[in-house]
Each structure stands twice: as C-alpha cells, then as structure tokens.
A tleap script that builds the chain and sets N, CA, C and O, in Angstrom:
source leaprc.protein.ff14SB
mol = sequence {
  NMET VAL VAL VAL VAL ALA ILE ILE SER ILE
  HIE ALA ALA LEU ALA ASP MET GLN LEU ILE
  ASN TRP ALA LYS CYS ASP ARG MET LEU ILE
  ASN THR THR ILE GLY LEU ARG TYR GLU THR
  GLU ASN ASP GLN LEU ARG HIE VAL LEU VAL
  LYS PHE ARG GLU MET LEU HIE ALA HIE PRO
  LYS ILE HIE SER ASP THR VAL ARG VAL ARG
  LEU ALA GLY PHE GLY GLN SER PRO LEU ASP
  LEU GLY VAL ARG ILE TYR ALA LEU THR ARG
  ASP PHE ASN GLU PHE HIE ALA ILE ARG GLU
  ASP VAL LEU LEU ARG THR GLN THR ALA ILE
  ALA LYS THR MET ILE SER LEU SER CYS HIE
  LEU SER LEU LEU TYR ARG ILE VAL ASN CYS
  ASN PHE ASN HIE CLEU
}
set mol.1.N position { 107.943 -23.346 0.909 }
set mol.1.CA position { 107.514 -21.966 0.837 }
set mol.1.C position { 106.385 -21.666 1.825 }
set mol.1.O position { 106.362 -20.582 2.408 }
set mol.2.N position { 105.472 -22.574 2.023 }
set mol.2.CA position { 104.365 -22.378 2.960 }
set mol.2.C position { 104.889 -22.251 4.384 }
set mol.2.O position { 104.379 -21.440 5.157 }
set mol.3.N position { 105.886 -23.028 4.738 }
set mol.3.CA position { 106.455 -22.993 6.080 }
set mol.3.C position { 107.071 -21.623 6.358 }
set mol.3.O position { 106.917 -21.110 7.466 }
set mol.4.N position { 107.750 -21.024 5.411 }
set mol.4.CA position { 108.369 -19.714 5.580 }
set mol.4.C position { 107.307 -18.655 5.836 }
set mol.4.O position { 107.483 -17.804 6.708 }
set mol.5.N position { 106.227 -18.695 5.104 }
set mol.5.CA position { 105.136 -17.741 5.298 }
set mol.5.C position { 104.539 -17.891 6.692 }
set mol.5.O position { 104.236 -16.893 7.346 }
set mol.6.N position { 104.368 -19.132 7.154 }
set mol.6.CA position { 103.817 -19.374 8.482 }
set mol.6.C position { 104.749 -18.823 9.556 }
set mol.6.O position { 104.282 -18.221 10.523 }
set mol.7.N position { 106.038 -19.016 9.407 }
set mol.7.CA position { 106.995 -18.518 10.396 }
set mol.7.C position { 107.004 -16.999 10.418 }
set mol.7.O position { 107.033 -16.401 11.494 }
set mol.8.N position { 106.981 -16.370 9.266 }
set mol.8.CA position { 106.950 -14.908 9.201 }
set mol.8.C position { 105.675 -14.384 9.839 }
set mol.8.O position { 105.704 -13.374 10.542 }
set mol.9.N position { 104.576 -15.047 9.609 }
set mol.9.CA position { 103.291 -14.640 10.182 }
set mol.9.C position { 103.328 -14.724 11.710 }
set mol.9.O position { 102.834 -13.830 12.396 }
set mol.10.N position { 103.907 -15.787 12.231 }
set mol.10.CA position { 103.996 -15.952 13.687 }
set mol.10.C position { 104.888 -14.874 14.289 }
set mol.10.O position { 104.547 -14.308 15.328 }
set mol.11.N position { 106.022 -14.578 13.660 }
set mol.11.CA position { 106.918 -13.546 14.170 }
set mol.11.C position { 106.253 -12.170 14.155 }
set mol.11.O position { 106.466 -11.368 15.065 }
set mol.12.N position { 105.466 -11.899 13.149 }
set mol.12.CA position { 104.765 -10.617 13.075 }
set mol.12.C position { 103.761 -10.495 14.222 }
set mol.12.O position { 103.622 -9.429 14.821 }
set mol.13.N position { 103.069 -11.585 14.522 }
set mol.13.CA position { 102.113 -11.570 15.630 }
set mol.13.C position { 102.823 -11.368 16.967 }
set mol.13.O position { 102.345 -10.618 17.819 }
set mol.14.N position { 103.963 -12.037 17.150 }
set mol.14.CA position { 104.721 -11.873 18.392 }
set mol.14.C position { 105.259 -10.453 18.545 }
set mol.14.O position { 105.315 -9.929 19.658 }
set mol.15.N position { 105.648 -9.839 17.456 }
set mol.15.CA position { 106.181 -8.477 17.521 }
set mol.15.C position { 105.125 -7.481 17.967 }
set mol.15.O position { 105.461 -6.461 18.567 }
set mol.16.N position { 103.861 -7.751 17.688 }
set mol.16.CA position { 102.771 -6.844 18.054 }
set mol.16.C position { 102.272 -7.070 19.485 }
set mol.16.O position { 101.554 -6.229 20.026 }
set mol.17.N position { 102.644 -8.193 20.101 }
set mol.17.CA position { 102.150 -8.516 21.440 }
set mol.17.C position { 102.915 -7.744 22.505 }
set mol.17.O position { 104.098 -7.443 22.346 }
set mol.18.N position { 102.216 -7.429 23.598 }
set mol.18.CA position { 102.876 -6.848 24.763 }
set mol.18.C position { 103.162 -7.984 25.733 }
set mol.18.O position { 102.236 -8.591 26.270 }
set mol.19.N position { 104.419 -8.269 25.956 }
set mol.19.CA position { 104.818 -9.353 26.834 }
set mol.19.C position { 105.296 -8.797 28.165 }
set mol.19.O position { 105.942 -7.750 28.221 }
set mol.20.N position { 104.972 -9.505 29.223 }
set mol.20.CA position { 105.416 -9.110 30.557 }
set mol.20.C position { 106.507 -10.068 30.999 }
set mol.20.O position { 106.298 -11.281 31.040 }
set mol.21.N position { 107.650 -9.534 31.325 }
set mol.21.CA position { 108.744 -10.332 31.863 }
set mol.21.C position { 108.608 -10.319 33.382 }
set mol.21.O position { 109.018 -9.366 34.045 }
set mol.22.N position { 108.030 -11.381 33.923 }
set mol.22.CA position { 107.751 -11.433 35.359 }
set mol.22.C position { 109.027 -11.388 36.185 }
set mol.22.O position { 108.992 -10.965 37.340 }
set mol.23.N position { 110.143 -11.811 35.626 }
set mol.23.CA position { 111.411 -11.793 36.361 }
set mol.23.C position { 111.877 -10.374 36.639 }
set mol.23.O position { 112.652 -10.153 37.569 }
set mol.24.N position { 111.421 -9.411 35.853 }
set mol.24.CA position { 111.844 -8.029 36.043 }
set mol.24.C position { 110.843 -7.209 36.862 }
set mol.24.O position { 111.116 -6.055 37.195 }
set mol.25.N position { 109.703 -7.787 37.183 }
set mol.25.CA position { 108.686 -7.077 37.976 }
set mol.25.C position { 109.110 -7.071 39.445 }
set mol.25.O position { 109.566 -8.086 39.972 }
set mol.26.N position { 108.955 -5.926 40.096 }
set mol.26.CA position { 109.316 -5.853 41.511 }
set mol.26.C position { 108.093 -5.895 42.421 }
set mol.26.O position { 108.215 -5.785 43.641 }
set mol.27.N position { 106.918 -6.055 41.826 }
set mol.27.CA position { 105.693 -6.177 42.627 }
set mol.27.C position { 104.670 -6.998 41.857 }
set mol.27.O position { 104.710 -7.085 40.630 }
set mol.28.N position { 103.745 -7.604 42.613 }
set mol.28.CA position { 102.727 -8.472 42.028 }
set mol.28.C position { 101.350 -8.069 42.564 }
set mol.28.O position { 101.202 -7.731 43.739 }
set mol.29.N position { 100.357 -8.109 41.689 }
set mol.29.CA position { 99.001 -7.656 42.009 }
set mol.29.C position { 98.244 -8.663 42.868 }
set mol.29.O position { 98.205 -9.858 42.573 }
set mol.30.N position { 97.644 -8.147 43.938 }
set mol.30.CA position { 96.664 -8.893 44.727 }
set mol.30.C position { 95.337 -8.200 44.472 }
set mol.30.O position { 95.155 -7.037 44.831 }
set mol.31.N position { 94.426 -8.909 43.859 }
set mol.31.CA position { 93.125 -8.346 43.501 }
set mol.31.C position { 92.063 -9.323 43.984 }
set mol.31.O position { 91.940 -10.424 43.448 }
set mol.32.N position { 91.296 -8.926 44.990 }
set mol.32.CA position { 90.312 -9.842 45.555 }
set mol.32.C position { 89.045 -9.085 45.941 }
set mol.32.O position { 89.038 -7.858 46.042 }
set mol.33.N position { 87.999 -9.831 46.150 }
set mol.33.CA position { 86.732 -9.275 46.607 }
set mol.33.C position { 86.356 -9.950 47.914 }
set mol.33.O position { 86.412 -11.174 48.033 }
set mol.34.N position { 85.975 -9.146 48.889 }
set mol.34.CA position { 85.570 -9.653 50.199 }
set mol.34.C position { 84.091 -9.351 50.369 }
set mol.34.O position { 83.652 -8.223 50.148 }
set mol.35.N position { 83.331 -10.352 50.760 }
set mol.35.CA position { 81.888 -10.183 50.934 }
set mol.35.C position { 81.513 -9.994 52.387 }
set mol.35.O position { 81.872 -10.803 53.243 }
set mol.36.N position { 80.791 -8.921 52.664 }
set mol.36.CA position { 80.246 -8.685 54.005 }
set mol.36.C position { 78.730 -8.823 53.931 }
set mol.36.O position { 78.120 -8.564 52.893 }
set mol.37.N position { 78.147 -9.226 55.025 }
set mol.37.CA position { 76.690 -9.446 55.054 }
set mol.37.C position { 75.930 -8.135 54.842 }
set mol.37.O position { 76.386 -7.064 55.241 }
set mol.38.N position { 74.771 -8.243 54.211 }
set mol.38.CA position { 73.935 -7.068 53.968 }
set mol.38.C position { 73.482 -6.397 55.259 }
set mol.38.O position { 73.132 -5.217 55.250 }
set mol.39.N position { 73.483 -7.126 56.359 }
set mol.39.CA position { 73.078 -6.560 57.644 }
set mol.39.C position { 74.104 -5.574 58.197 }
set mol.39.O position { 73.845 -4.911 59.201 }
set mol.40.N position { 75.261 -5.475 57.552 }
set mol.40.CA position { 76.309 -4.562 57.997 }
set mol.40.C position { 75.806 -3.126 57.900 }
set mol.40.O position { 75.333 -2.694 56.849 }
set mol.41.N position { 75.910 -2.397 58.997 }
set mol.41.CA position { 75.457 -1.003 59.011 }
set mol.41.C position { 76.508 -0.105 58.364 }
set mol.41.O position { 77.689 -0.449 58.313 }
set mol.42.N position { 76.061 1.051 57.873 }
set mol.42.CA position { 76.966 1.970 57.177 }
set mol.42.C position { 78.148 2.395 58.038 }
set mol.42.O position { 79.275 2.468 57.549 }
set mol.43.N position { 77.903 2.678 59.315 }
set mol.43.CA position { 79.000 3.074 60.203 }
set mol.43.C position { 80.018 1.947 60.361 }
set mol.43.O position { 81.224 2.194 60.362 }
set mol.44.N position { 79.537 0.715 60.493 }
set mol.44.CA position { 80.434 -0.432 60.586 }
set mol.44.C position { 81.247 -0.585 59.303 }
set mol.44.O position { 82.451 -0.838 59.341 }
set mol.45.N position { 80.577 -0.429 58.180 }
set mol.45.CA position { 81.244 -0.565 56.885 }
set mol.45.C position { 82.328 0.496 56.710 }
set mol.45.O position { 83.430 0.187 56.259 }
set mol.46.N position { 82.025 1.725 57.061 }
set mol.46.CA position { 83.027 2.796 56.973 }
set mol.46.C position { 84.223 2.509 57.879 }
set mol.46.O position { 85.374 2.732 57.501 }
set mol.47.N position { 83.930 2.010 59.081 }
set mol.47.CA position { 84.990 1.679 60.033 }
set mol.47.C position { 85.904 0.580 59.477 }
set mol.47.O position { 87.128 0.676 59.571 }
set mol.48.N position { 85.303 -0.453 58.904 }
set mol.48.CA position { 86.078 -1.552 58.338 }
set mol.48.C position { 86.942 -1.055 57.184 }
set mol.48.O position { 88.110 -1.430 57.082 }
set mol.49.N position { 86.385 -0.223 56.320 }
set mol.49.CA position { 87.158 0.314 55.192 }
set mol.49.C position { 88.367 1.112 55.672 }
set mol.49.O position { 89.460 0.987 55.120 }
set mol.50.N position { 88.166 1.930 56.699 }
set mol.50.CA position { 89.272 2.714 57.249 }
set mol.50.C position { 90.335 1.788 57.850 }
set mol.50.O position { 91.528 1.996 57.630 }
set mol.51.N position { 89.917 0.779 58.597 }
set mol.51.CA position { 90.861 -0.146 59.233 }
set mol.51.C position { 91.627 -0.953 58.185 }
set mol.51.O position { 92.827 -1.178 58.340 }
set mol.52.N position { 90.944 -1.396 57.114 }
set mol.52.CA position { 91.628 -2.111 56.029 }
set mol.52.C position { 92.722 -1.248 55.442 }
set mol.52.O position { 93.861 -1.686 55.287 }
set mol.53.N position { 92.367 -0.014 55.117 }
set mol.53.CA position { 93.334 0.895 54.491 }
set mol.53.C position { 94.522 1.155 55.412 }
set mol.53.O position { 95.671 1.139 54.969 }
set mol.54.N position { 94.244 1.394 56.693 }
set mol.54.CA position { 95.332 1.625 57.649 }
set mol.54.C position { 96.253 0.413 57.728 }
set mol.54.O position { 97.476 0.554 57.725 }
set mol.55.N position { 95.660 -0.779 57.800 }
set mol.55.CA position { 96.431 -2.009 57.897 }
set mol.55.C position { 97.292 -2.200 56.649 }
set mol.55.O position { 98.458 -2.581 56.754 }
set mol.56.N position { 96.733 -1.943 55.483 }
set mol.56.CA position { 97.478 -2.150 54.241 }
set mol.56.C position { 98.574 -1.103 54.053 }
set mol.56.O position { 99.657 -1.428 53.567 }
set mol.57.N position { 98.311 0.139 54.426 }
set mol.57.CA position { 99.340 1.177 54.329 }
set mol.57.C position { 100.514 0.885 55.270 }
set mol.57.O position { 101.652 1.245 54.971 }
set mol.58.N position { 100.243 0.238 56.398 }
set mol.58.CA position { 101.293 -0.067 57.373 }
set mol.58.C position { 102.023 -1.382 57.079 }
set mol.58.O position { 103.070 -1.651 57.668 }
set mol.59.N position { 101.485 -2.192 56.184 }
set mol.59.CA position { 102.075 -3.505 55.901 }
set mol.59.C position { 103.416 -3.323 55.190 }
set mol.59.O position { 103.484 -2.619 54.182 }
set mol.60.N position { 104.482 -3.947 55.697 }
set mol.60.CA position { 105.815 -3.740 55.116 }
set mol.60.C position { 105.993 -4.315 53.710 }
set mol.60.O position { 106.916 -3.918 52.998 }
set mol.61.N position { 105.137 -5.228 53.304 }
set mol.61.CA position { 105.282 -5.865 52.000 }
set mol.61.C position { 104.208 -5.428 50.990 }
set mol.61.O position { 104.041 -6.062 49.948 }
set mol.62.N position { 103.483 -4.342 51.303 }
set mol.62.CA position { 102.473 -3.806 50.392 }
set mol.62.C position { 102.913 -2.426 49.940 }
set mol.62.O position { 103.295 -1.594 50.762 }
set mol.63.N position { 102.862 -2.180 48.647 }
set mol.63.CA position { 103.215 -0.873 48.074 }
set mol.63.C position { 102.097 0.105 48.445 }
set mol.63.O position { 100.999 0.023 47.894 }
set mol.64.N position { 102.364 1.018 49.364 }
set mol.64.CA position { 101.305 1.857 49.948 }
set mol.64.C position { 100.668 2.820 48.955 }
set mol.64.O position { 99.529 3.240 49.161 }
set mol.65.N position { 101.369 3.179 47.883 }
set mol.65.CA position { 100.773 4.077 46.888 }
set mol.65.C position { 99.692 3.395 46.055 }
set mol.65.O position { 98.931 4.067 45.360 }
set mol.66.N position { 99.620 2.076 46.118 }
set mol.66.CA position { 98.666 1.342 45.278 }
set mol.66.C position { 97.461 0.820 46.041 }
set mol.66.O position { 96.637 0.114 45.462 }
set mol.67.N position { 97.331 1.144 47.321 }
set mol.67.CA position { 96.247 0.596 48.138 }
set mol.67.C position { 94.899 1.153 47.683 }
set mol.67.O position { 94.662 2.361 47.694 }
set mol.68.N position { 94.030 0.233 47.285 }
set mol.68.CA position { 92.655 0.597 46.926 }
set mol.68.C position { 91.711 -0.397 47.598 }
set mol.68.O position { 91.714 -1.587 47.283 }
set mol.69.N position { 90.911 0.109 48.522 }
set mol.69.CA position { 89.895 -0.694 49.196 }
set mol.69.C position { 88.612 0.110 49.125 }
set mol.69.O position { 88.513 1.187 49.713 }
set mol.70.N position { 87.633 -0.411 48.409 }
set mol.70.CA position { 86.383 0.333 48.175 }
set mol.70.C position { 85.182 -0.599 48.223 }
set mol.70.O position { 85.288 -1.796 47.956 }
set mol.71.N position { 84.041 -0.022 48.571 }
set mol.71.CA position { 82.785 -0.737 48.393 }
set mol.71.C position { 82.587 -0.838 46.886 }
set mol.71.O position { 82.416 0.175 46.207 }
set mol.72.N position { 82.611 -2.061 46.367 }
set mol.72.CA position { 82.623 -2.270 44.920 }
set mol.72.C position { 81.251 -2.571 44.342 }
set mol.72.O position { 81.036 -2.407 43.141 }
set mol.73.N position { 80.317 -3.012 45.184 }
set mol.73.CA position { 79.000 -3.316 44.641 }
set mol.73.C position { 78.187 -4.167 45.587 }
set mol.73.O position { 78.583 -4.470 46.712 }
set mol.74.N position { 77.036 -4.536 45.076 }
set mol.74.CA position { 76.106 -5.364 45.822 }
set mol.74.C position { 76.024 -6.709 45.117 }
set mol.74.O position { 75.473 -6.811 44.021 }
set mol.75.N position { 76.569 -7.730 45.744 }
set mol.75.CA position { 76.592 -9.055 45.142 }
set mol.75.C position { 75.287 -9.788 45.361 }
set mol.75.O position { 74.298 -9.215 45.818 }
set mol.76.N position { 75.305 -11.066 45.026 }
set mol.76.CA position { 74.112 -11.884 45.160 }
set mol.76.C position { 73.677 -11.993 46.619 }
set mol.76.O position { 72.485 -11.924 46.921 }
set mol.77.N position { 74.642 -12.164 47.523 }
set mol.77.CA position { 74.300 -12.176 48.938 }
set mol.77.C position { 75.166 -11.242 49.764 }
set mol.77.O position { 74.750 -10.878 50.864 }
set mol.78.N position { 76.351 -10.826 49.305 }
set mol.78.CA position { 77.144 -9.922 50.143 }
set mol.78.C position { 77.246 -8.505 49.601 }
set mol.78.O position { 76.892 -8.218 48.458 }
set mol.79.N position { 77.744 -7.628 50.472 }
set mol.79.CA position { 78.265 -6.334 50.045 }
set mol.79.C position { 79.697 -6.609 49.607 }
set mol.79.O position { 80.491 -7.125 50.392 }
set mol.80.N position { 80.034 -6.278 48.385 }
set mol.80.CA position { 81.354 -6.598 47.847 }
set mol.80.C position { 82.339 -5.466 48.116 }
set mol.80.O position { 82.120 -4.323 47.715 }
set mol.81.N position { 83.428 -5.806 48.802 }
set mol.81.CA position { 84.528 -4.876 48.993 }
set mol.81.C position { 85.633 -5.273 48.022 }
set mol.81.O position { 86.128 -6.399 48.061 }
set mol.82.N position { 86.012 -4.354 47.162 }
set mol.82.CA position { 87.091 -4.614 46.220 }
set mol.82.C position { 88.416 -4.218 46.827 }
set mol.82.O position { 88.568 -3.104 47.328 }
set mol.83.N position { 89.373 -5.123 46.785 }
set mol.83.CA position { 90.710 -4.874 47.317 }
set mol.83.C position { 91.695 -5.054 46.167 }
set mol.83.O position { 91.762 -6.120 45.556 }
set mol.84.N position { 92.460 -4.000 45.880 }
set mol.84.CA position { 93.468 -4.042 44.811 }
set mol.84.C position { 94.742 -3.412 45.348 }
set mol.84.O position { 94.805 -2.206 45.588 }
set mol.85.N position { 95.753 -4.248 45.532 }
set mol.85.CA position { 97.023 -3.818 46.110 }
set mol.85.C position { 98.166 -4.547 45.397 }
set mol.85.O position { 97.955 -5.551 44.717 }
set mol.86.N position { 99.369 -4.021 45.569 }
set mol.86.CA position { 100.547 -4.680 45.007 }
set mol.86.C position { 101.469 -5.138 46.128 }
set mol.86.O position { 101.815 -4.373 47.029 }
set mol.87.N position { 101.858 -6.411 46.048 }
set mol.87.CA position { 102.821 -6.990 46.990 }
set mol.87.C position { 104.224 -6.708 46.481 }
set mol.87.O position { 104.515 -6.880 45.297 }
set mol.88.N position { 105.085 -6.275 47.385 }
set mol.88.CA position { 106.465 -5.943 47.024 }
set mol.88.C position { 107.326 -7.201 47.037 }
set mol.88.O position { 108.024 -7.481 48.011 }
set mol.89.N position { 107.265 -7.943 45.957 }
set mol.89.CA position { 108.064 -9.156 45.825 }
set mol.89.C position { 108.185 -9.540 44.356 }
set mol.89.O position { 107.359 -9.170 43.522 }
set mol.90.N position { 109.228 -10.285 44.072 }
set mol.90.CA position { 109.405 -10.884 42.741 }
set mol.90.C position { 109.174 -12.382 42.801 }
set mol.90.O position { 109.016 -13.040 41.772 }
set mol.91.N position { 109.156 -12.914 44.014 }
set mol.91.CA position { 109.075 -14.356 44.220 }
set mol.91.C position { 107.618 -14.796 44.332 }
set mol.91.O position { 106.857 -14.254 45.134 }
set mol.92.N position { 107.238 -15.780 43.525 }
set mol.92.CA position { 105.846 -16.221 43.488 }
set mol.92.C position { 105.405 -16.852 44.807 }
set mol.92.O position { 104.274 -16.638 45.243 }
set mol.93.N position { 106.284 -17.628 45.448 }
set mol.93.CA position { 105.930 -18.234 46.737 }
set mol.93.C position { 105.766 -17.172 47.818 }
set mol.93.O position { 104.853 -17.261 48.640 }
set mol.94.N position { 106.637 -16.173 47.822 }
set mol.94.CA position { 106.507 -15.087 48.790 }
set mol.94.C position { 105.221 -14.296 48.532 }
set mol.94.O position { 104.566 -13.845 49.472 }
set mol.95.N position { 104.867 -14.132 47.268 }
set mol.95.CA position { 103.619 -13.457 46.906 }
set mol.95.C position { 102.428 -14.144 47.572 }
set mol.95.O position { 101.563 -13.482 48.147 }
set mol.96.N position { 102.389 -15.476 47.491 }
set mol.96.CA position { 101.277 -16.211 48.111 }
set mol.96.C position { 101.289 -16.072 49.629 }
set mol.96.O position { 100.229 -16.017 50.252 }
set mol.97.N position { 102.458 -16.016 50.222 }
set mol.97.CA position { 102.559 -15.819 51.676 }
set mol.97.C position { 102.069 -14.427 52.072 }
set mol.97.O position { 101.390 -14.273 53.087 }
set mol.98.N position { 102.408 -13.425 51.281 }
set mol.98.CA position { 101.954 -12.051 51.556 }
set mol.98.C position { 100.434 -11.966 51.417 }
set mol.98.O position { 99.760 -11.377 52.262 }
set mol.99.N position { 99.903 -12.555 50.349 }
set mol.99.CA position { 98.446 -12.540 50.141 }
set mol.99.C position { 97.732 -13.233 51.296 }
set mol.99.O position { 96.712 -12.743 51.781 }
set mol.100.N position { 98.261 -14.368 51.735 }
set mol.100.CA position { 97.667 -15.077 52.873 }
set mol.100.C position { 97.692 -14.212 54.124 }
set mol.100.O position { 96.704 -14.151 54.854 }
set mol.101.N position { 98.814 -13.542 54.378 }
set mol.101.CA position { 98.943 -12.674 55.545 }
set mol.101.C position { 97.924 -11.537 55.492 }
set mol.101.O position { 97.286 -11.222 56.496 }
set mol.102.N position { 97.776 -10.932 54.331 }
set mol.102.CA position { 96.799 -9.843 54.175 }
set mol.102.C position { 95.385 -10.355 54.431 }
set mol.102.O position { 94.602 -9.685 55.104 }
set mol.103.N position { 95.047 -11.525 53.909 }
set mol.103.CA position { 93.706 -12.079 54.117 }
set mol.103.C position { 93.460 -12.421 55.581 }
set mol.103.O position { 92.360 -12.199 56.087 }
set mol.104.N position { 94.462 -12.957 56.268 }
set mol.104.CA position { 94.303 -13.264 57.690 }
set mol.104.C position { 94.146 -11.988 58.517 }
set mol.104.O position { 93.326 -11.935 59.434 }
set mol.105.N position { 94.932 -10.964 58.190 }
set mol.105.CA position { 94.794 -9.679 58.886 }
set mol.105.C position { 93.421 -9.059 58.612 }
set mol.105.O position { 92.827 -8.433 59.491 }
set mol.106.N position { 92.931 -9.236 57.400 }
set mol.106.CA position { 91.610 -8.729 57.043 }
set mol.106.C position { 90.541 -9.422 57.869 }
set mol.106.O position { 89.640 -8.770 58.397 }
set mol.107.N position { 90.635 -10.743 57.983 }
set mol.107.CA position { 89.665 -11.488 58.781 }
set mol.107.C position { 89.696 -11.022 60.236 }
set mol.107.O position { 88.644 -10.894 60.863 }
set mol.108.N position { 90.881 -10.769 60.777 }
set mol.108.CA position { 91.008 -10.277 62.150 }
set mol.108.C position { 90.345 -8.909 62.301 }
set mol.108.O position { 89.634 -8.666 63.277 }
set mol.109.N position { 90.575 -8.024 61.345 }
set mol.109.CA position { 89.974 -6.684 61.402 }
set mol.109.C position { 88.459 -6.765 61.356 }
set mol.109.O position { 87.771 -6.026 62.060 }
set mol.110.N position { 87.940 -7.655 60.532 }
set mol.110.CA position { 86.482 -7.821 60.444 }
set mol.110.C position { 85.932 -8.364 61.756 }
set mol.110.O position { 84.906 -7.891 62.245 }
set mol.111.N position { 86.603 -9.345 62.319 }
set mol.111.CA position { 86.136 -9.949 63.574 }
set mol.111.C position { 86.102 -8.927 64.708 }
set mol.111.O position { 85.208 -8.977 65.553 }
set mol.112.N position { 87.060 -8.001 64.739 }
set mol.112.CA position { 87.100 -6.984 65.791 }
set mol.112.C position { 85.927 -6.015 65.699 }
set mol.112.O position { 85.554 -5.406 66.702 }
set mol.113.N position { 85.348 -5.863 64.531 }
set mol.113.CA position { 84.218 -4.939 64.377 }
set mol.113.C position { 82.876 -5.647 64.516 }
set mol.113.O position { 81.822 -5.030 64.364 }
set mol.114.N position { 82.921 -6.941 64.806 }
set mol.114.CA position { 81.702 -7.729 65.006 }
set mol.114.C position { 80.852 -7.807 63.740 }
set mol.114.O position { 79.627 -7.898 63.821 }
set mol.115.N position { 81.486 -7.772 62.584 }
set mol.115.CA position { 80.792 -7.926 61.317 }
set mol.115.C position { 81.046 -9.341 60.832 }
set mol.115.O position { 82.132 -9.886 61.028 }
set mol.116.N position { 80.045 -9.934 60.201 }
set mol.116.CA position { 80.200 -11.285 59.685 }
set mol.116.C position { 80.530 -11.260 58.202 }
set mol.116.O position { 79.997 -10.456 57.437 }
set mol.117.N position { 81.425 -12.162 57.819 }
set mol.117.CA position { 81.666 -12.364 56.400 }
set mol.117.C position { 80.447 -13.052 55.809 }
set mol.117.O position { 79.770 -13.828 56.483 }
set mol.118.N position { 80.181 -12.766 54.569 }
set mol.118.CA position { 79.064 -13.404 53.896 }
set mol.118.C position { 79.463 -14.803 53.471 }
set mol.118.O position { 80.598 -15.040 53.058 }
set mol.119.N position { 78.530 -15.718 53.575 }
set mol.119.CA position { 78.774 -17.059 53.054 }
set mol.119.C position { 77.601 -17.432 52.165 }
set mol.119.O position { 76.451 -17.091 52.444 }
set mol.120.N position { 77.909 -18.123 51.116 }
set mol.120.CA position { 76.870 -18.531 50.177 }
set mol.120.C position { 76.307 -19.865 50.631 }
set mol.120.O position { 77.044 -20.837 50.799 }
set mol.121.N position { 75.009 -19.905 50.826 }
set mol.121.CA position { 74.353 -21.131 51.253 }
set mol.121.C position { 73.395 -21.594 50.173 }
set mol.121.O position { 72.685 -20.796 49.562 }
set mol.122.N position { 73.391 -22.866 49.958 }
set mol.122.CA position { 72.415 -23.463 49.056 }
set mol.122.C position { 71.668 -24.512 49.846 }
set mol.122.O position { 72.276 -25.366 50.491 }
set mol.123.N position { 70.361 -24.451 49.796 }
set mol.123.CA position { 69.550 -25.432 50.501 }
set mol.123.C position { 68.938 -26.379 49.482 }
set mol.123.O position { 68.434 -25.959 48.440 }
set mol.124.N position { 68.992 -27.647 49.798 }
set mol.124.CA position { 68.399 -28.660 48.942 }
set mol.124.C position { 67.352 -29.378 49.769 }
set mol.124.O position { 67.666 -29.968 50.803 }
set mol.125.N position { 66.118 -29.331 49.318 }
set mol.125.CA position { 65.042 -30.018 50.002 }
set mol.125.C position { 64.793 -31.336 49.288 }
set mol.125.O position { 64.692 -31.381 48.062 }
set mol.126.N position { 64.697 -32.391 50.053 }
set mol.126.CA position { 64.450 -33.709 49.472 }
set mol.126.C position { 63.170 -34.251 50.070 }
set mol.126.O position { 63.034 -34.382 51.287 }
set mol.127.N position { 62.259 -34.557 49.212 }
set mol.127.CA position { 60.982 -35.123 49.656 }
set mol.127.C position { 61.029 -36.615 49.360 }
set mol.127.O position { 61.243 -37.036 48.223 }
set mol.128.N position { 60.827 -37.393 50.398 }
set mol.128.CA position { 60.938 -38.839 50.271 }
set mol.128.C position { 59.592 -39.476 50.574 }
set mol.128.O position { 58.905 -39.086 51.518 }
set mol.129.N position { 59.226 -40.456 49.765 }
set mol.129.CA position { 58.005 -41.276 49.986 }
set mol.129.C position { 56.756 -40.414 50.112 }
set mol.129.O position { 55.965 -40.608 51.035 }
set mol.130.N position { 56.573 -39.498 49.229 }
set mol.130.CA position { 55.353 -38.700 49.222 }
set mol.130.C position { 54.434 -39.202 48.121 }
set mol.130.O position { 54.863 -39.451 46.994 }
set mol.131.N position { 53.197 -39.341 48.460 }
set mol.131.CA position { 52.222 -39.764 47.474 }
set mol.131.C position { 51.331 -38.574 47.177 }
set mol.131.O position { 50.456 -38.235 47.973 }
set mol.132.N position { 51.548 -37.941 46.035 }
set mol.132.CA position { 50.825 -36.726 45.694 }
set mol.132.C position { 49.428 -37.024 45.144 }
set mol.132.O position { 48.652 -36.100 44.901 }
set mol.133.N position { 49.098 -38.307 44.945 }
set mol.133.CA position { 47.778 -38.662 44.416 }
set mol.133.C position { 46.682 -38.406 45.444 }
set mol.133.O position { 45.522 -38.251 45.062 }
set mol.134.N position { 47.005 -38.356 46.720 }
set mol.134.CA position { 46.012 -38.175 47.775 }
set mol.134.C position { 45.789 -36.717 48.129 }
set mol.134.O position { 45.033 -36.431 49.058 }
set mol.135.N position { 46.403 -35.804 47.442 }
set mol.135.CA position { 46.244 -34.380 47.770 }
set mol.135.C position { 45.029 -33.801 47.155 }
set mol.135.O position { 44.751 -32.615 47.334 }
savepdb mol mol.pdb
quit
C-alpha cells in the first residue's frame, strides 16, 4: 500500500511540471556576458553595440527577432554587455558551432574598434626570507 501512494505522489508531481521536449525545439538560447574594459569610451561602446546588433541580425543561423545586445551592468572589473539570442538549430553540436562562430565574430568586431576585452587578474605577492623582528 505504501508503494502505491508513493507512485501516485510521483505522478502527481510530474503532471504539474512543465517539461521541455528539446527534440521539438527549433531554436536554442545563447545567453552570454561579454566584459569590456572600464576605459572604453561611451562613443566606442555605442559603436560596438551597433556593430554587434548588425552582425547578429545578418547572421544566417540567428533568429533576428530575438537579438538583444545591451549594456547590462558594471561588473567587478568590466563593463558587462549582455547578449541574448536564439540559434536556429535543433542539433546540440551545431548549436555549439553557432555559438563559437558568434563569439569569434564578436571578438573580431571588438578588435576592429580598438577596444580591449576585460580580463580578470589576480596578483599574489610572496615574501621570502623576511625577518620582521628588525623593523
């Protein structure tokens, strides 16, 4: 009797869930954040945003109605650009190829505007053989 109650409980939970059948999806979400250095000037930033949008609208494997490229915030070290687009594919391997292509095109667009991508640096200082008793 306990087993029957457990099975009914599980079926009730499954009935309430929203399931996504990935085999029936004709597009897949690419959602990423790109960091630009704080030294980026407003005119450069506007230019990059326009070029990103143009590139994504022209891309044959990106659903142009879903292109969203915006200044999303101020990160720890970069200006965060939010990129949210849908790749027109059902195949997971093709999805990764499309995402890679978009990222490479993005890097090219940034390089043409002479803007640097932000990189996170951590510095570790090591003090060796110091005698603090003599200070």
